[in-house]
N, C-alpha and C positions, 0 to 999 in steps of 0.2 A: 429753880423749882423742879421737882421730879414728878412726872405724871405717870400714873399706873397704867393707863391705856391711852391710845391716840385717837380712836374713832369709835363712836357709838352710833348705831343707826337711830335715826329719828323715828321712833314709833310711839304710838300713844292713843289717845282718846279723841275721837272726832266729835265736835259739838255741832249739831245741826240745828240752827235756830235756837230754841230754848230747851232742846232735849240733850241730855248727857247720858253717856254710856259708861258702865263700870269698867275700871281697868285696874289690874294689879300693878303695884309699883315695881319698877325695874330695880333689882338688887345690885348694889355696888359695894366694894370693900376697899379700904385703905388702911394705912397705919397711922397712929397718932403722930401729928406733926407733918404728915405727907399729903399733898394735894392730889386730887384725882379729877380727870376730865369727866364731867357729867354728860354733856352732849356737845357734839361737834357739828356745826352747820356747814356742810360741804355742798357747794354748787359749782362743780367743775364744768367748764364750757366745752361744748362738742368740737370747737375748733382747735383743741389741744393746747391752748395757751395756758400760761401759769396764772393769768388774771382770773379770779373767781367771778361768778355772776352775783347779782344782788341777792340778799337774804332779808327776811323780815326781822325786825328787832324783837327778841323774845321779852316776855314780861314775867317776872317772878311773882307767882300767885301765892305761894306759901314759902316764906323765907325759912332757912334752916335755923333751928333754935341754938345749935352748938357749933356754929361755923359761919363762914361767909361764902357767897357766890361772887365770882369775878368774871367779867367778860374780857377775853384776851384774843389776840390774833396769833395763831400758831401755824407752823408749817405741817401739812399733812401729806403723807405719801398716798398717791392715787395710782391704783393698779392700771396697767395697760388695758385698753379696750378699744375695739374698732380700729381706727387708724392712729389712735393716740398711744404714744409710748408711756411707760411709767414715768411719773413726774411728781414733784412737790408743788403743792398749791397752798397759798395762804387761806386759812379758814378762820371763822369766828367760833370760839369755843367758850363754854361756860365751865368754870373750874370751881370745885368745892374745896375749901381749906378748913379743916376742923380747928376749933379753938385750941390754944395751947393746953396740953395735958388732958384733953377730952378723950375719953374712951367710952363707947356705947353706940347707940343708934340715933341717927338724925334723918330728916326727910326734907324734900323740897319739891315744889310743883312749879312747872314752867309752862306758860302759854305761848304758842307760836301761831301766828296767822299767816296764811298764804292764800291770796285771792279772797274768796268768800268763805273759806273754811278755816276753822280754828281748831288746833290740836292742843290738848292738855297732857303734858308729860309728867309722870310721877316717879320719884326715885326714893328708895330707902337706902341710906348709906350707913354701913357698919364700919366703925372706926375701932381698930384693934390696937392693943398695946404694942409698943415697939419691942422687938425681940432684944433681949439683953446681949450685948457684945462681950465676947470672952477676951 
């Protein structure tokens, strides 16, 4: 599987109690038949180990109409910071794969809970036709 990008920041909409705040969907692009990382949940430990910290299990609130979302463990490059050198860390990623021969726009919403806070992440995914090979 080829992934268009390796790491997207987890940004989104905070839900406080029963109140929701408007958010514009994050725009992603991929080619027909090519998977793309929608979100990568990185919890690098401050002790510099390659073992990630715990993450909340995401919930798909709006499934894509023209593809699927899969949860995979992938290796993510973590930049050096503080006393920690650059390293690879296993992370949980949600991957979008468009249906065969689909070209157009799809969307997905993912809910992530951390402690008492819930965040709703929205994505609009543009699937472009494959470039013809000469």
